[in-house]
C-alpha positions in Angstrom: 23.4 12.4 -3.5 23.3 9.7 -0.9 19.8 8.7 -2.0 20.8 8.5 -5.6 24.1 6.7 -4.8 26.0 9.4 -6.8 28.5 12.1 -6.1 27.5 15.8 -6.3 30.6 17.6 -7.6 28.9 21.1 -7.2 28.1 20.5 -3.6 31.6 19.1 -2.9 33.2 22.2 -4.4 30.8 24.5 -2.5 31.6 22.9 0.8 35.4 22.9 0.2 35.3 26.6 -0.6 33.1 27.3 2.4 35.6 25.4 4.6 38.5 27.4 3.2 36.6 30.7 3.7 35.8 29.8 7.4 39.5 28.8 7.9 40.7 32.1 6.3 38.4 34.1 8.5 39.4 32.4 11.7 43.1 32.9 10.9 42.7 36.5 9.7 40.0 38.1 11.8 39.3 41.5 10.4 36.3 43.9 10.2 36.9 44.1 6.4 34.4 42.3 4.2 35.7 39.6 1.9 34.9 41.8 -1.1 35.8 45.4 -0.3 33.4 48.0 -1.6 34.4 51.0 -3.6 33.2 54.3 -2.3 32.7 57.1 -4.8 32.2 60.8 -4.3 28.9 62.3 -5.3 30.7 64.0 -8.2 32.1 60.7 -9.6 28.7 59.1 -9.8 28.2 59.8 -13.6 31.8 59.5 -14.7 33.0 56.4 -16.5 
């Protein structure tokens, strides 16, 4: 974007979200992932 003398809105949003995520992780250090996974029993595999 510097070469083209234009502003890249997608990159700006990405970096703002990345900064917020890093700040959140430093304030709330946990072993939990950002998106918790759902564990299912073997019997529940084919249920909807």
